[in-house]
PQR file of N, CA, C, O and H, with PARSE charges and radii, in Angstrom:
ATOM      1  N   MET A   1       3.340 -36.961  58.799 -0.4000 1.5000
ATOM      2  CA  MET A   1       3.094 -38.316  58.307 -0.0000 2.0000
ATOM      3  C   MET A   1       4.208 -39.261  58.738  0.5500 1.7000
ATOM      4  O   MET A   1       3.966 -40.436  59.015 -0.5500 1.4000
ATOM      5  N   VAL A   2       5.431 -38.739  58.794 -0.4000 1.5000
ATOM      6  CA  VAL A   2       6.570 -39.584  59.164 -0.0000 2.0000
ATOM      7  C   VAL A   2       6.454 -40.038  60.612  0.5500 1.7000
ATOM      8  O   VAL A   2       6.819 -41.163  60.954 -0.5500 1.4000
ATOM      9  H   VAL A   2       5.628 -37.785  58.570  0.4000 1.0000
ATOM     10  N   ILE A   3       5.943 -39.152  61.454 -0.4000 1.5000
ATOM     11  CA  ILE A   3       5.834 -39.522  62.867 -0.0000 2.0000
ATOM     12  C   ILE A   3       4.847 -40.664  63.063  0.5500 1.7000
ATOM     13  O   ILE A   3       5.047 -41.496  63.947 -0.5500 1.4000
ATOM     14  H   ILE A   3       5.647 -38.239  61.177  0.4000 1.0000
ATOM     15  N   TRP A   4       3.790 -40.727  62.264 -0.4000 1.5000
ATOM     16  CA  TRP A   4       2.819 -41.813  62.385 -0.0000 2.0000
ATOM     17  C   TRP A   4       3.410 -43.134  61.912  0.5500 1.7000
ATOM     18  O   TRP A   4       3.114 -44.194  62.464 -0.5500 1.4000
ATOM     19  H   TRP A   4       3.627 -40.051  61.546  0.4000 1.0000
ATOM     20  N   LYS A   5       4.248 -43.055  60.882 -0.4000 1.5000
ATOM     21  CA  LYS A   5       4.934 -44.273  60.435 -0.0000 2.0000
ATOM     22  C   LYS A   5       5.874 -44.789  61.516  0.5500 1.7000
ATOM     23  O   LYS A   5       5.926 -45.987  61.792 -0.5500 1.4000
ATOM     24  H   LYS A   5       4.488 -42.194  60.433  0.4000 1.0000
ATOM     25  N   ALA A   6       6.606 -43.876  62.116 -0.4000 1.5000
ATOM     26  CA  ALA A   6       7.533 -44.272  63.179 -0.0000 2.0000
ATOM     27  C   ALA A   6       6.776 -44.841  64.373  0.5500 1.7000
ATOM     28  O   ALA A   6       7.200 -45.827  64.977 -0.5500 1.4000
ATOM     29  H   ALA A   6       6.563 -42.903  61.892  0.4000 1.0000
ATOM     30  N   LEU A   7       5.656 -44.214  64.706 -0.4000 1.5000
ATOM     31  CA  LEU A   7       4.852 -44.709  65.826 -0.0000 2.0000
ATOM     32  C   LEU A   7       4.268 -46.084  65.518  0.5500 1.7000
ATOM     33  O   LEU A   7       4.247 -46.957  66.385 -0.5500 1.4000
ATOM     34  H   LEU A   7       5.312 -43.414  64.215  0.4000 1.0000
ATOM     35  N   GLY A   8       3.798 -46.278  64.302 -0.4000 1.5000
ATOM     36  CA  GLY A   8       3.263 -47.581  63.903 -0.0000 2.0000
ATOM     37  C   GLY A   8       4.325 -48.664  63.915  0.5500 1.7000
ATOM     38  O   GLY A   8       4.076 -49.782  64.366 -0.5500 1.4000
ATOM     39  H   GLY A   8       3.814 -45.568  63.597  0.4000 1.0000
ATOM     40  N   ALA A   9       5.508 -48.333  63.421 -0.4000 1.5000
ATOM     41  CA  ALA A   9       6.607 -49.305  63.434 -0.0000 2.0000
ATOM     42  C   ALA A   9       7.027 -49.638  64.859  0.5500 1.7000
ATOM     43  O   ALA A   9       7.306 -50.793  65.183 -0.5500 1.4000
ATOM     44  H   ALA A   9       5.709 -47.424  63.054  0.4000 1.0000
ATOM     45  N   ALA A  10       7.067 -48.616  65.703 -0.4000 1.5000
ATOM     46  CA  ALA A  10       7.439 -48.850  67.106 -0.0000 2.0000
ATOM     47  C   ALA A  10       6.406 -49.719  67.812  0.5500 1.7000
ATOM     48  O   ALA A  10       6.759 -50.590  68.607 -0.5500 1.4000
ATOM     49  H   ALA A  10       6.840 -47.678  65.440  0.4000 1.0000
ATOM     50  N   LEU A  11       5.142 -49.483  67.522 -0.4000 1.5000
ATOM     51  CA  LEU A  11       4.090 -50.313  68.125 -0.0000 2.0000
ATOM     52  C   LEU A  11       4.158 -51.745  67.618  0.5500 1.7000
ATOM     53  O   LEU A  11       3.937 -52.684  68.383 -0.5500 1.4000
ATOM     54  H   LEU A  11       4.856 -48.776  66.876  0.4000 1.0000
ATOM     55  N   ALA A  12       4.462 -51.922  66.334 -0.4000 1.5000
ATOM     56  CA  ALA A  12       4.570 -53.280  65.785 -0.0000 2.0000
ATOM     57  C   ALA A  12       5.695 -54.052  66.467  0.5500 1.7000
ATOM     58  O   ALA A  12       5.529 -55.223  66.809 -0.5500 1.4000
ATOM     59  H   ALA A  12       4.642 -51.159  65.713  0.4000 1.0000
ATOM     60  N   ILE A  13       6.813 -53.413  66.660 -0.4000 1.5000
ATOM     61  CA  ILE A  13       7.937 -54.081  67.336 -0.0000 2.0000
ATOM     62  C   ILE A  13       7.641 -54.267  68.828  0.5500 1.7000
ATOM     63  O   ILE A  13       7.880 -55.339  69.385 -0.5500 1.4000
ATOM     64  H   ILE A  13       6.948 -52.462  66.383  0.4000 1.0000
ATOM     65  N   GLY A  14       7.123 -53.224  69.464 -0.4000 1.5000
ATOM     66  CA  GLY A  14       6.907 -53.284  70.907 -0.0000 2.0000
ATOM     67  C   GLY A  14       5.870 -54.316  71.312  0.5500 1.7000
ATOM     68  O   GLY A  14       6.085 -55.086  72.248 -0.5500 1.4000
ATOM     69  H   GLY A  14       6.929 -52.353  69.012  0.4000 1.0000
ATOM     70  N   ILE A  15       4.754 -54.334  70.613 -0.4000 1.5000
ATOM     71  CA  ILE A  15       3.695 -55.277  70.968 -0.0000 2.0000
ATOM     72  C   ILE A  15       4.126 -56.710  70.676  0.5500 1.7000
ATOM     73  O   ILE A  15       3.849 -57.619  71.459 -0.5500 1.4000
ATOM     74  H   ILE A  15       4.579 -53.708  69.852  0.4000 1.0000
ATOM     75  N   SER A  16       4.802 -56.909  69.550 -0.4000 1.5000
ATOM     76  CA  SER A  16       5.253 -58.273  69.243 -0.0000 2.0000
ATOM     77  C   SER A  16       6.346 -58.726  70.214  0.5500 1.7000
ATOM     78  O   SER A  16       6.407 -59.907  70.557 -0.5500 1.4000
ATOM     79  H   SER A  16       5.027 -56.171  68.914  0.4000 1.0000
ATOM     80  N   ALA A  17       7.193 -57.827  70.655 -0.4000 1.5000
ATOM     81  CA  ALA A  17       8.217 -58.199  71.644 -0.0000 2.0000
ATOM     82  C   ALA A  17       7.574 -58.554  72.981  0.5500 1.7000
ATOM     83  O   ALA A  17       7.984 -59.506  73.645 -0.5500 1.4000
ATOM     84  H   ALA A  17       7.143 -56.868  70.377  0.4000 1.0000
ATOM     85  N   PHE A  18       6.564 -57.777  73.366 -0.4000 1.5000
ATOM     86  CA  PHE A  18       5.858 -58.083  74.614 -0.0000 2.0000
ATOM     87  C   PHE A  18       5.159 -59.437  74.528  0.5500 1.7000
ATOM     88  O   PHE A  18       5.195 -60.219  75.477 -0.5500 1.4000
ATOM     89  H   PHE A  18       6.231 -57.004  72.826  0.4000 1.0000
ATOM     90  N   ALA A  19       4.524 -59.711  73.391 -0.4000 1.5000
ATOM     91  CA  ALA A  19       3.837 -60.992  73.213 -0.0000 2.0000
ATOM     92  C   ALA A  19       4.823 -62.160  73.231  0.5500 1.7000
ATOM     93  O   ALA A  19       4.530 -63.218  73.789 -0.5500 1.4000
ATOM     94  H   ALA A  19       4.494 -59.076  72.620  0.4000 1.0000
ATOM     95  N   THR A  20       5.985 -61.965  72.623 -0.4000 1.5000
ATOM     96  CA  THR A  20       7.006 -63.009  72.629 -0.0000 2.0000
ATOM     97  C   THR A  20       7.499 -63.285  74.048  0.5500 1.7000
ATOM     98  O   THR A  20       7.641 -64.438  74.453 -0.5500 1.4000
ATOM     99  H   THR A  20       6.223 -61.106  72.170  0.4000 1.0000
ATOM    100  N   ALA A  21       7.753 -62.231  74.783 -0.4000 1.5000
ATOM    101  CA  ALA A  21       8.238 -62.405  76.155 -0.0000 2.0000
ATOM    102  C   ALA A  21       7.192 -63.103  77.025  0.5500 1.7000
ATOM    103  O   ALA A  21       7.526 -63.967  77.836 -0.5500 1.4000
ATOM    104  H   ALA A  21       7.638 -61.294  74.454  0.4000 1.0000
ATOM    105  N   TRP A  22       5.949 -62.730  76.851 -0.4000 1.5000
ATOM    106  CA  TRP A  22       4.880 -63.353  77.630 -0.0000 2.0000
ATOM    107  C   TRP A  22       4.743 -64.836  77.296  0.5500 1.7000
ATOM    108  O   TRP A  22       4.619 -65.674  78.189 -0.5500 1.4000
ATOM    109  H   TRP A  22       5.678 -62.028  76.192  0.4000 1.0000
ATOM    110  N   ALA A  23       4.767 -65.152  75.995 -0.4000 1.5000
ATOM    111  CA  ALA A  23       4.633 -66.550  75.580 -0.0000 2.0000
ATOM    112  C   ALA A  23       5.823 -67.384  76.063  0.5500 1.7000
ATOM    113  O   ALA A  23       5.642 -68.510  76.526 -0.5500 1.4000
ATOM    114  H   ALA A  23       4.867 -64.471  75.270  0.4000 1.0000
ATOM    115  N   GLN A  24       7.024 -66.842  75.957 -0.4000 1.5000
ATOM    116  CA  GLN A  24       8.193 -67.604  76.392 -0.0000 2.0000
ATOM    117  C   GLN A  24       8.201 -67.800  77.904  0.5500 1.7000
ATOM    118  O   GLN A  24       8.674 -68.827  78.391 -0.5500 1.4000
ATOM    119  H   GLN A  24       7.170 -65.928  75.581  0.4000 1.0000
ATOM    120  N   SER A  25       7.688 -66.839  78.643 -0.4000 1.5000
ATOM    121  CA  SER A  25       7.648 -67.034  80.091 -0.0000 2.0000
ATOM    122  C   SER A  25       6.682 -68.155  80.467  0.5500 1.7000
ATOM    123  O   SER A  25       6.963 -68.952  81.362 -0.5500 1.4000
ATOM    124  H   SER A  25       7.303 -66.005  78.247  0.4000 1.0000
ATOM    125  N   ARG A  26       5.557 -68.208  79.785 -0.4000 1.5000
ATOM    126  CA  ARG A  26       4.588 -69.280  80.055 -0.0000 2.0000
ATOM    127  C   ARG A  26       5.131 -70.646  79.626  0.5500 1.7000
ATOM    128  O   ARG A  26       5.013 -71.628  80.358 -0.5500 1.4000
ATOM    129  H   ARG A  26       5.329 -67.561  79.058  0.4000 1.0000
ATOM    130  N   ILE A  27       5.718 -70.693  78.451 -0.4000 1.5000
ATOM    131  CA  ILE A  27       6.253 -71.965  77.957 -0.0000 2.0000
ATOM    132  C   ILE A  27       7.436 -72.413  78.814  0.5500 1.7000
ATOM    133  O   ILE A  27       7.591 -73.603  79.090 -0.5500 1.4000
ATOM    134  H   ILE A  27       5.814 -69.895  77.856  0.4000 1.0000
ATOM    135  N   GLY A  28       8.254 -71.475  79.225 -0.4000 1.5000
ATOM    136  CA  GLY A  28       9.423 -71.826  80.035 -0.0000 2.0000
ATOM    137  C   GLY A  28       9.049 -72.444  81.359  0.5500 1.7000
ATOM    138  O   GLY A  28       9.644 -73.438  81.776 -0.5500 1.4000
ATOM    139  H   GLY A  28       8.128 -70.509  79.000  0.4000 1.0000
ATOM    140  N   SER A  29       8.063 -71.862  82.027 -0.4000 1.5000
ATOM    141  CA  SER A  29       7.668 -72.418  83.318 -0.0000 2.0000
ATOM    142  C   SER A  29       6.997 -73.782  83.145  0.5500 1.7000
ATOM    143  O   SER A  29       7.201 -74.685  83.956 -0.5500 1.4000
ATOM    144  H   SER A  29       7.579 -71.055  81.688  0.4000 1.0000
ATOM    145  N   ALA A  30       6.201 -73.928  82.090 -0.4000 1.5000
ATOM    146  CA  ALA A  30       5.567 -75.227  81.829 -0.0000 2.0000
ATOM    147  C   ALA A  30       6.618 -76.269  81.443  0.5500 1.7000
ATOM    148  O   ALA A  30       6.519 -77.431  81.837 -0.5500 1.4000
ATOM    149  H   ALA A  30       6.036 -73.195  81.431  0.4000 1.0000
ATOM    150  N   ALA A  31       7.616 -75.852  80.678 -0.4000 1.5000
ATOM    151  CA  ALA A  31       8.675 -76.781  80.265 -0.0000 2.0000
ATOM    152  C   ALA A  31       9.501 -77.241  81.463  0.5500 1.7000
ATOM    153  O   ALA A  31       9.880 -78.409  81.549 -0.5500 1.4000
ATOM    154  H   ALA A  31       7.696 -74.908  80.359  0.4000 1.0000
ATOM    155  N   ALA A  32       9.776 -76.333  82.378 -0.4000 1.5000
ATOM    156  CA  ALA A  32      10.539 -76.720  83.564 -0.0000 2.0000
ATOM    157  C   ALA A  32       9.784 -77.758  84.385  0.5500 1.7000
ATOM    158  O   ALA A  32      10.377 -78.710  84.892 -0.5500 1.4000
ATOM    159  H   ALA A  32       9.468 -75.384  82.309  0.4000 1.0000
ATOM    160  N   GLY A  33       8.483 -77.570  84.511 -0.4000 1.5000
ATOM    161  CA  GLY A  33       7.667 -78.541  85.241 -0.0000 2.0000
ATOM    162  C   GLY A  33       7.593 -79.881  84.543  0.5500 1.7000
ATOM    163  O   GLY A  33       7.660 -80.931  85.183 -0.5500 1.4000
ATOM    164  H   GLY A  33       8.001 -76.797  84.099  0.4000 1.0000
ATOM    165  N   ALA A  34       7.453 -79.842  83.219 -0.4000 1.5000
ATOM    166  CA  ALA A  34       7.354 -81.093  82.464 -0.0000 2.0000
ATOM    167  C   ALA A  34       8.682 -81.844  82.465  0.5500 1.7000
ATOM    168  O   ALA A  34       8.709 -83.072  82.548 -0.5500 1.4000
ATOM    169  H   ALA A  34       7.399 -78.989  82.700  0.4000 1.0000
ATOM    170  N   MET A  35       9.779 -81.099  82.371 -0.4000 1.5000
ATOM    171  CA  MET A  35      11.097 -81.757  82.355 -0.0000 2.0000
ATOM    172  C   MET A  35      11.467 -82.314  83.719  0.5500 1.7000
ATOM    173  O   MET A  35      12.293 -83.222  83.810 -0.5500 1.4000
ATOM    174  H   MET A  35       9.757 -80.102  82.303  0.4000 1.0000
ATOM    175  N   ALA A  36      10.873 -81.789  84.775 -0.4000 1.5000
ATOM    176  CA  ALA A  36      11.120 -82.352  86.104 -0.0000 2.0000
ATOM    177  C   ALA A  36      10.529 -83.750  86.204  0.5500 1.7000
ATOM    178  O   ALA A  36      11.070 -84.623  86.882 -0.5500 1.4000
ATOM    179  H   ALA A  36      10.201 -81.052  84.702  0.4000 1.0000
ATOM    180  N   GLU A  37       9.397 -83.948  85.509 -0.4000 1.5000
ATOM    181  CA  GLU A  37       8.762 -85.264  85.541 -0.0000 2.0000
ATOM    182  C   GLU A  37       9.316 -86.210  84.483  0.5500 1.7000
ATOM    183  O   GLU A  37       9.488 -87.403  84.736 -0.5500 1.4000
ATOM    184  H   GLU A  37       8.958 -83.239  84.957  0.4000 1.0000
ATOM    185  N   LYS A  38       9.598 -85.664  83.274 -0.4000 1.5000
ATOM    186  CA  LYS A  38      10.105 -86.492  82.173 -0.0000 2.0000
ATOM    187  C   LYS A  38      11.313 -85.795  81.549  0.5500 1.7000
ATOM    188  O   LYS A  38      11.147 -84.988  80.634 -0.5500 1.4000
ATOM    189  H   LYS A  38       9.458 -84.695  83.068  0.4000 1.0000
ATOM    190  N   PRO A  39      12.509 -86.087  82.020 -0.5600 1.5000
ATOM    191  CA  PRO A  39      13.696 -85.391  81.508  0.2800 2.0000
ATOM    192  C   PRO A  39      14.000 -85.669  80.032  0.5500 1.7000
ATOM    193  O   PRO A  39      14.737 -84.901  79.414 -0.5500 1.4000
ATOM    194  N   GLU A  40      13.465 -86.721  79.462 -0.4000 1.5000
ATOM    195  CA  GLU A  40      13.760 -87.058  78.075 -0.0000 2.0000
ATOM    196  C   GLU A  40      13.072 -86.128  77.066  0.5500 1.7000
ATOM    197  O   GLU A  40      13.379 -86.208  75.877 -0.5500 1.4000
ATOM    198  H   GLU A  40      12.866 -87.345  79.964  0.4000 1.0000
ATOM    199  N   ILE A  41      12.169 -85.265  77.486 -0.4000 1.5000
ATOM    200  CA  ILE A  41      11.489 -84.364  76.554 -0.0000 2.0000
ATOM    201  C   ILE A  41      12.186 -83.005  76.462  0.5500 1.7000
ATOM    202  O   ILE A  41      11.583 -82.031  76.011 -0.5500 1.4000
ATOM    203  H   ILE A  41      11.920 -85.200  78.453  0.4000 1.0000
ATOM    204  N   GLY A  42      13.407 -82.936  76.871 -0.4000 1.5000
ATOM    205  CA  GLY A  42      14.148 -81.667  76.855 -0.0000 2.0000
ATOM    206  C   GLY A  42      14.319 -81.083  75.461  0.5500 1.7000
ATOM    207  O   GLY A  42      14.216 -79.869  75.285 -0.5500 1.4000
ATOM    208  H   GLY A  42      13.897 -83.727  77.238  0.4000 1.0000
ATOM    209  N   GLY A  43      14.580 -81.929  74.465 -0.4000 1.5000
ATOM    210  CA  GLY A  43      14.759 -81.445  73.098 -0.0000 2.0000
ATOM    211  C   GLY A  43      13.497 -80.816  72.530  0.5500 1.7000
ATOM    212  O   GLY A  43      13.553 -79.799  71.838 -0.5500 1.4000
ATOM    213  H   GLY A  43      14.664 -82.915  74.607  0.4000 1.0000
ATOM    214  N   VAL A  44      12.373 -81.423  72.823 -0.4000 1.5000
ATOM    215  CA  VAL A  44      11.089 -80.883  72.355 -0.0000 2.0000
ATOM    216  C   VAL A  44      10.809 -79.540  73.024  0.5500 1.7000
ATOM    217  O   VAL A  44      10.290 -78.620  72.392 -0.5500 1.4000
ATOM    218  H   VAL A  44      12.328 -82.249  73.385  0.4000 1.0000
ATOM    219  N   MET A  45      11.150 -79.435  74.284 -0.4000 1.5000
ATOM    220  CA  MET A  45      10.888 -78.190  74.997 -0.0000 2.0000
ATOM    221  C   MET A  45      11.748 -77.044  74.486  0.5500 1.7000
ATOM    222  O   MET A  45      11.316 -75.892  74.502 -0.5500 1.4000
ATOM    223  H   MET A  45      11.572 -80.183  74.797  0.4000 1.0000
ATOM    224  N   ILE A  46      12.948 -77.344  74.037 -0.4000 1.5000
ATOM    225  CA  ILE A  46      13.786 -76.289  73.451 -0.0000 2.0000
ATOM    226  C   ILE A  46      13.157 -75.759  72.174  0.5500 1.7000
ATOM    227  O   ILE A  46      13.163 -74.553  71.927 -0.5500 1.4000
ATOM    228  H   ILE A  46      13.299 -78.280  74.024  0.4000 1.0000
ATOM    229  N   VAL A  47      12.615 -76.656  71.364 -0.4000 1.5000
ATOM    230  CA  VAL A  47      11.936 -76.229  70.129 -0.0000 2.0000
ATOM    231  C   VAL A  47      10.700 -75.409  70.464  0.5500 1.7000
ATOM    232  O   VAL A  47      10.452 -74.380  69.835 -0.5500 1.4000
ATOM    233  H   VAL A  47      12.610 -77.635  71.565  0.4000 1.0000
ATOM    234  N   LEU A  48       9.930 -75.847  71.437 -0.4000 1.5000
ATOM    235  CA  LEU A  48       8.733 -75.103  71.819 -0.0000 2.0000
ATOM    236  C   LEU A  48       9.085 -73.744  72.425  0.5500 1.7000
ATOM    237  O   LEU A  48       8.323 -72.787  72.285 -0.5500 1.4000
ATOM    238  H   LEU A  48      10.131 -76.682  71.948  0.4000 1.0000
ATOM    239  N   GLU A  49      10.210 -73.658  73.082 -0.4000 1.5000
ATOM    240  CA  GLU A  49      10.643 -72.378  73.647 -0.0000 2.0000
ATOM    241  C   GLU A  49      11.077 -71.399  72.551  0.5500 1.7000
ATOM    242  O   GLU A  49      10.917 -70.188  72.698 -0.5500 1.4000
ATOM    243  H   GLU A  49      10.829 -74.435  73.196  0.4000 1.0000
ATOM    244  N   ALA A  50      11.622 -71.924  71.461 -0.4000 1.5000
ATOM    245  CA  ALA A  50      12.092 -71.060  70.365 -0.0000 2.0000
ATOM    246  C   ALA A  50      10.969 -70.668  69.409  0.5500 1.7000
ATOM    247  O   ALA A  50      11.118 -69.711  68.649 -0.5500 1.4000
ATOM    248  H   ALA A  50      11.752 -72.909  71.341  0.4000 1.0000
ATOM    249  N   LEU A  51       9.875 -71.372  69.431 -0.4000 1.5000
ATOM    250  CA  LEU A  51       8.775 -71.113  68.489 -0.0000 2.0000
ATOM    251  C   LEU A  51       8.189 -69.706  68.594  0.5500 1.7000
ATOM    252  O   LEU A  51       7.899 -69.112  67.555 -0.5500 1.4000
ATOM    253  H   LEU A  51       9.754 -72.149  70.048  0.4000 1.0000
ATOM    254  N   PRO A  52       7.999 -69.143  69.775 -0.5600 1.5000
ATOM    255  CA  PRO A  52       7.442 -67.782  69.839  0.2800 2.0000
ATOM    256  C   PRO A  52       8.355 -66.706  69.270  0.5500 1.7000
ATOM    257  O   PRO A  52       7.919 -65.567  69.099 -0.5500 1.4000
ATOM    258  N   GLU A  53       9.583 -67.025  68.978 -0.4000 1.5000
ATOM    259  CA  GLU A  53      10.477 -66.037  68.361 -0.0000 2.0000
ATOM    260  C   GLU A  53       9.966 -65.604  66.999  0.5500 1.7000
ATOM    261  O   GLU A  53      10.322 -64.527  66.521 -0.5500 1.4000
ATOM    262  H   GLU A  53       9.937 -67.950  69.117  0.4000 1.0000
ATOM    263  N   THR A  54       9.142 -66.420  66.370 -0.4000 1.5000
ATOM    264  CA  THR A  54       8.596 -66.027  65.073 -0.0000 2.0000
ATOM    265  C   THR A  54       7.676 -64.815  65.197  0.5500 1.7000
ATOM    266  O   THR A  54       7.488 -64.074  64.232 -0.5500 1.4000
ATOM    267  H   THR A  54       8.853 -67.295  66.758  0.4000 1.0000
ATOM    268  N   ILE A  55       7.107 -64.613  66.375 -0.4000 1.5000
ATOM    269  CA  ILE A  55       6.223 -63.457  66.571 -0.0000 2.0000
ATOM    270  C   ILE A  55       7.011 -62.160  66.414  0.5500 1.7000
ATOM    271  O   ILE A  55       6.554 -61.230  65.749 -0.5500 1.4000
ATOM    272  H   ILE A  55       7.260 -65.215  67.159  0.4000 1.0000
ATOM    273  N   ILE A  56       8.180 -62.099  67.018 -0.4000 1.5000
ATOM    274  CA  ILE A  56       8.974 -60.870  66.928 -0.0000 2.0000
ATOM    275  C   ILE A  56       9.523 -60.679  65.522  0.5500 1.7000
ATOM    276  O   ILE A  56       9.676 -59.545  65.067 -0.5500 1.4000
ATOM    277  H   ILE A  56       8.551 -62.855  67.558  0.4000 1.0000
ATOM    278  N   ILE A  57       9.820 -61.774  64.827 -0.4000 1.5000
ATOM    279  CA  ILE A  57      10.290 -61.653  63.442 -0.0000 2.0000
ATOM    280  C   ILE A  57       9.175 -61.081  62.564  0.5500 1.7000
ATOM    281  O   ILE A  57       9.426 -60.217  61.724 -0.5500 1.4000
ATOM    282  H   ILE A  57       9.696 -62.695  65.197  0.4000 1.0000
ATOM    283  N   LEU A  58       7.952 -61.558  62.758 -0.4000 1.5000
ATOM    284  CA  LEU A  58       6.825 -61.016  61.993 -0.0000 2.0000
ATOM    285  C   LEU A  58       6.581 -59.547  62.333  0.5500 1.7000
ATOM    286  O   LEU A  58       6.264 -58.751  61.448 -0.5500 1.4000
ATOM    287  H   LEU A  58       7.747 -62.259  63.441  0.4000 1.0000
ATOM    288  N   GLY A  59       6.724 -59.187  63.592 -0.4000 1.5000
ATOM    289  CA  GLY A  59       6.594 -57.778  63.977 -0.0000 2.0000
ATOM    290  C   GLY A  59       7.646 -56.913  63.331  0.5500 1.7000
ATOM    291  O   GLY A  59       7.367 -55.785  62.925 -0.5500 1.4000
ATOM    292  H   GLY A  59       6.981 -59.833  64.310  0.4000 1.0000
ATOM    293  N   PHE A  60       8.860 -57.434  63.231 -0.4000 1.5000
ATOM    294  CA  PHE A  60       9.944 -56.703  62.577 -0.0000 2.0000
ATOM    295  C   PHE A  60       9.651 -56.520  61.092  0.5500 1.7000
ATOM    296  O   PHE A  60       9.881 -55.443  60.542 -0.5500 1.4000
ATOM    297  H   PHE A  60       9.087 -58.350  63.561  0.4000 1.0000
ATOM    298  N   VAL A  61       9.150 -57.554  60.449 -0.4000 1.5000
ATOM    299  CA  VAL A  61       8.815 -57.459  59.019 -0.0000 2.0000
ATOM    300  C   VAL A  61       7.692 -56.431  58.809  0.5500 1.7000
ATOM    301  O   VAL A  61       7.739 -55.644  57.864 -0.5500 1.4000
ATOM    302  H   VAL A  61       8.963 -58.428  60.896  0.4000 1.0000
ATOM    303  N   ILE A  62       6.703 -56.442  59.677 -0.4000 1.5000
ATOM    304  CA  ILE A  62       5.610 -55.466  59.561 -0.0000 2.0000
ATOM    305  C   ILE A  62       6.132 -54.046  59.772  0.5500 1.7000
ATOM    306  O   ILE A  62       5.710 -53.120  59.079 -0.5500 1.4000
ATOM    307  H   ILE A  62       6.665 -57.081  60.445  0.4000 1.0000
ATOM    308  N   ALA A  63       7.046 -53.874  60.723 -0.4000 1.5000
ATOM    309  CA  ALA A  63       7.624 -52.548  60.953 -0.0000 2.0000
ATOM    310  C   ALA A  63       8.390 -52.066  59.728  0.5500 1.7000
ATOM    311  O   ALA A  63       8.305 -50.893  59.363 -0.5500 1.4000
ATOM    312  H   ALA A  63       7.389 -54.626  61.286  0.4000 1.0000
ATOM    313  N   ILE A  64       9.133 -52.959  59.096 -0.4000 1.5000
ATOM    314  CA  ILE A  64       9.861 -52.572  57.875 -0.0000 2.0000
ATOM    315  C   ILE A  64       8.881 -52.192  56.773  0.5500 1.7000
ATOM    316  O   ILE A  64       9.114 -51.239  56.029 -0.5500 1.4000
ATOM    317  H   ILE A  64       9.202 -53.911  59.392  0.4000 1.0000
ATOM    318  N   MET A  65       7.786 -52.937  56.669 -0.4000 1.5000
ATOM    319  CA  MET A  65       6.792 -52.614  55.645 -0.0000 2.0000
ATOM    320  C   MET A  65       6.130 -51.271  55.923  0.5500 1.7000
ATOM    321  O   MET A  65       5.846 -50.519  54.990 -0.5500 1.4000
ATOM    322  H   MET A  65       7.596 -53.711  57.274  0.4000 1.0000
ATOM    323  N   ILE A  66       5.881 -50.962  57.184 -0.4000 1.5000
ATOM    324  CA  ILE A  66       5.264 -49.673  57.530 -0.0000 2.0000
ATOM    325  C   ILE A  66       6.208 -48.526  57.192  0.5500 1.7000
ATOM    326  O   ILE A  66       5.788 -47.522  56.618 -0.5500 1.4000
ATOM    327  H   ILE A  66       6.111 -51.573  57.942  0.4000 1.0000
ATOM    328  N   VAL A  67       7.464 -48.670  57.543 -0.4000 1.5000
ATOM    329  CA  VAL A  67       8.431 -47.599  57.281 -0.0000 2.0000
ATOM    330  C   VAL A  67       8.667 -47.446  55.781  0.5500 1.7000
ATOM    331  O   VAL A  67       8.905 -46.335  55.306 -0.5500 1.4000
ATOM    332  H   VAL A  67       7.806 -49.486  58.010  0.4000 1.0000
ATOM    333  N   GLY A  68       8.604 -48.532  55.039 -0.4000 1.5000
ATOM    334  CA  GLY A  68       8.849 -48.484  53.601 -0.0000 2.0000
ATOM    335  C   GLY A  68       7.674 -48.015  52.775  0.5500 1.7000
ATOM    336  O   GLY A  68       7.815 -47.812  51.569 -0.5500 1.4000
ATOM    337  H   GLY A  68       8.410 -49.434  55.425  0.4000 1.0000
ATOM    338  N   MET A  69       6.496 -47.833  53.401 -0.4000 1.5000
ATOM    339  CA  MET A  69       5.320 -47.381  52.647 -0.0000 2.0000
ATOM    340  C   MET A  69       5.513 -45.954  52.184  0.5500 1.7000
ATOM    341  O   MET A  69       6.199 -45.164  52.832 -0.5500 1.4000
ATOM    342  H   MET A  69       6.381 -47.998  54.381  0.4000 1.0000
ATOM    343  N   LYS A  70       4.900 -45.631  51.054 -0.4000 1.5000
ATOM    344  CA  LYS A  70       4.963 -44.247  50.554 -0.0000 2.0000
ATOM    345  C   LYS A  70       3.694 -43.519  50.900  0.5500 1.7000
ATOM    346  O   LYS A  70       3.547 -42.342  50.569 -0.5500 1.4000
ATOM    347  H   LYS A  70       4.342 -46.274  50.528  0.4000 1.0000
TER
END
């Protein structure tokens, strides 16, 4: 039973990390293009680049909940 909990927690972290990396790569390339045309939107792009970090935080919370289950 412990191995399934560990596997579930690992999948929760791994999939959310992959999703975060994918989203940040897409947002980063779009932000670079947009900032080339309008440099004044740099602050907004930094916020949009940091937004996908919530995905990995949620994955971490789910992993903790899986490991903490009885």
